[in-house]
C-alpha positions, 0 to 999 in steps of 0.5 A, spaced: 018 751 781 021 755 776 024 762 779 026 768 774 032 772 777 032 778 773 036 784 772 042 782 776 050 782 775 053 775 775 060 772 774 058 767 769 062 760 767 068 757 769 072 763 767 068 767 772 066 772 766 063 778 769 056 780 766 053 787 768 046 785 767 043 778 766 037 774 768 037 767 770 032 761 771 033 756 776 029 750 777 028 749 785 026 742 784 032 740 781 037 745 784 039 747 777 040 753 773 035 752 766 038 758 762 042 765 763 040 771 758 044 777 758 040 784 758 044 788 752 043 795 750 042 798 744 050 797 742 049 790 743 054 790 749 053 787 756 055 793 759 062 791 761 064 794 754 064 786 751 060 784 746 054 779 748 055 772 747 050 768 743 049 763 748 046 769 752 040 770 747 034 772 750 031 767 745 032 761 751 027 765 756 023 760 760 017 762 763 017 762 770 013 761 776 015 767 779 021 772 779 025 776 783 028 783 781 035 783 783 037 790 781 044 792 785 046 785 787 052 781 784 051 773 784 057 769 784 058 762 785 058 760 793 064 758 796 068 751 797 072 751 803 077 746 801 080 744 807 077 744 814 078 741 821 072 743 824 071 739 830 077 742 833 073 749 834 072 746 841 079 749 842 079 756 839 085 759 840 088 755 846 094 754 842 095 761 840 102 761 844 105 754 842 109 752 836 107 747 830 108 740 833 106 742 840 099 745 837 097 740 832 102 734 832 097 728 831 100 724 836 102 729 842 099 735 840 095 739 844 089 738 839 089 731 839 089 731 847 083 736 847 079 732 842 080 725 846 078 728 852 072 732 850 065 729 850 062 727 843 056 732 844 060 738 846 064 737 839 058 736 835 055 742 838 061 746 836 062 742 829 054 745 827 056 752 830 062 752 825 058 750 819 053 755 820 058 760 821 061 758 814 054 758 811 053 765 813 060 767 810 058 764 803 061 757 804 056 752 802 061 746 801 067 744 805 072 739 805 073 736 812 079 732 815 076 728 821 080 725 826 078 720 831 076 714 826 069 712 825 067 715 831 069 722 828 066 721 821 059 719 825 060 725 829 060 730 823 055 726 820 050 727 825 052 734 827 050 736 820 044 732 819 038 737 817 043 743 815 043 746 808 050 745 806 054 740 802 061 737 805 066 731 804 068 727 810 075 725 809 076 720 815 083 717 817 085 711 821 088 713 828 094 708 827 101 712 828 107 706 828 113 705 824 118 699 825 120 700 817 117 701 811 115 694 810 111 694 816 103 693 814 097 696 818 095 691 823 089 687 822 085 692 827 087 698 823 085 695 816 078 693 819 078 700 822 080 703 815 074 699 812 069 701 816 071 709 816 071 709 808 065 705 808 061 711 811 066 717 809 067 720 802 075 718 803 081 719 807 084 725 809 091 723 812 095 727 817 101 726 813 106 721 810 111 721 815 106 718 820 106 712 816 110 706 813 110 705 805 106 699 806 101 702 810 100 708 805 099 703 799 094 699 803 090 706 805 091 708 798 088 702 795 082 702 800 080 709 798 082 709 791 079 702 789 072 704 792 072 711 788 073 715 794 077 721 795 085 720 797 089 726 800 094 728 805 098 734 808 105 735 805 110 740 806 107 744 811 113 746 815 121 745 815 120 740 821 116 736 817 120 737 811 127 735 815 124 729 818 122 726 811 129 727 809 132 724 815 128 718 816 126 716 809 132 720 805 127 723 800 122 729 800 115 728 803 112 729 796 117 725 792 116 719 797 108 720 797 108 720 789 113 714 789 107 710 793 101 713 790 097 718 786 093 722 791 087 727 789 090 733 792 096 735 797 094 740 803 099 746 804 105 745 800 108 751 804 115 749 804 115 745 797 121 746 793 120 748 785 121 741 783 116 738 788 111 743 785 113 741 778 112 734 780 105 735 783 103 739 777 106 734 772 101 729 776 095 733 776 095 733 783 091 739 786 094 743 792 090 746 797 093 752 801 091 755 808 095 761 808 092 764 814 093 758 818 100 757 816 101 764 818 098 763 825 103 757 826 109 761 823 111 756 818 111 760 812 107 763 806 105 758 801 108 760 794 102 760 790 104 765 785 109 759 783 104 754 784 100 757 778 106 759 774 108 751 774 101 749 772 098 747 779 091 747 780 090 751 787 084 751 792 084 755 798 082 752 805 081 755 812 084 749 816 083 748 823 078 752 826 082 752 833 087 757 829 082 761 824 075 763 823 073 759 817 072 765 813 074 765 805 073 772 804 079 773 809 083 768 806 082 771 799 084 778 802 090 776 806 093 771 800 092 777 795 095 782 799 101 778 801 102 776 794 103 783 792 108 784 797 112 777 795 112 778 788 115 785 787 119 783 781 112 783 777 111 790 779 107 789 785 101 786 781 101 779 785 096 774 784 090 776 779 084 777 783 080 773 779 084 767 779 084 767 787 076 767 786 077 761 782 081 758 788 074 758 792 070 756 787 072 753 780 078 749 782 076 746 789 070 743 785 075 740 780 080 737 785 074 734 789 070 732 783 064 736 785 059 735 779 055 741 777 059 745 782 064 751 782 061 756 777 054 758 775 052 756 768 046 752 764 046 745 767 050 747 774 047 747 781 044 754 783 049 754 789 050 762 789 051 768 794 048 775 792 053 781 794 050 787 795 054 792 790 051 798 794 054 796 801 058 801 804 065 798 803 064 796 795 060 802 792 062 804 787 064 797 784 069 799 779 072 792 779 068 786 781 074 781 782 078 786 787 071 788 790 070 781 792 077 779 794 079 785 798 073 789 800 067 784 801 065 781 807 060 777 811 056 784 811 056 785 804 052 778 803 044 779 802 043 772 801 046 765 800 043 760 795 043 752 795 040 748 790 036 754 788 033 755 794 035 761 799 038 758 805 041 764 809 038 771 808 033 773 803 032 776 796 
């Protein structure tokens, strides 16, 4: 069935160009956008003071089965949460007064103990409830680091069954041992890794510090040779950075890249300029989690410098145990703190449009999510519809800043996945 969405404002294409008035045809059978037409005034501009692009000509109109008048709404790409630990939502705020390693260390942290002692049905209940919470906040895709080996991935799969969301399940092998850099994974860990990668979308490792060089080589080969995603945490805290230097005589990033080339690195909160430039030169995506870093007291990722060095940056909300999975809050926090941190740039901080790309365009590219990340012909119609007349937004003079630091869950009229409304209504 073809659906015509008429008279809507939208962010179009990979550069998120603002179109004041457009009409869009969506095929809800394939989930794809068939065409986008700009509605121009007599002066041949699109209402934003810009000349109309010929790609938007009404000559591409396709007769639709029915149409919806969306006057007063802003259609934007739905959000991609680039880093979650959704299972630890069972332990919300239990570590609020604890430090970094006490909270989340994969061997002796409170989180690992809670997960190991909790019943699977309870973990799965909170996985599903957190996924629904994300959907209500405009997140239709998330990238999850699943602990607990094969069972952990299977719990995530079963929890998400029937939910209208996309996700990547990145599993791991719960084997943390180090007797030297030449120590390989034992046979039982290799078997587990093969089982995990068989049902997961790749590996999301705790970090390089927990593995020997040989073990990292083995895990990378298992994932990459099968076309699966491979990444890990890196440079999250001064403690992890110092540990790498003391134990291995090199930084986490240098050590990782001397072994393999991951698709992405998570955090990079305390990464040096050299490490950021190295990641940029290797075209390795960086996923930052500013609010989680703040909760743990480990610092603020230098996103401005990451962009300056040419890094591709995405945003995640990290542990649900620490944070609500809300990318509106994440964008708002990053935008405002960046203005405080980079006073030398006249307080401008990071451009709001670039921050929106960090929850749409950029994660889709980093994680190879085909036809996702922006709205254009041939892309999936994964979108959220913002009410431009909501009390916190009206009058909307700048759509980018309105989204980044004024919009929230109350501003969402509807969420669309594959061309079908899966939350709210139009």
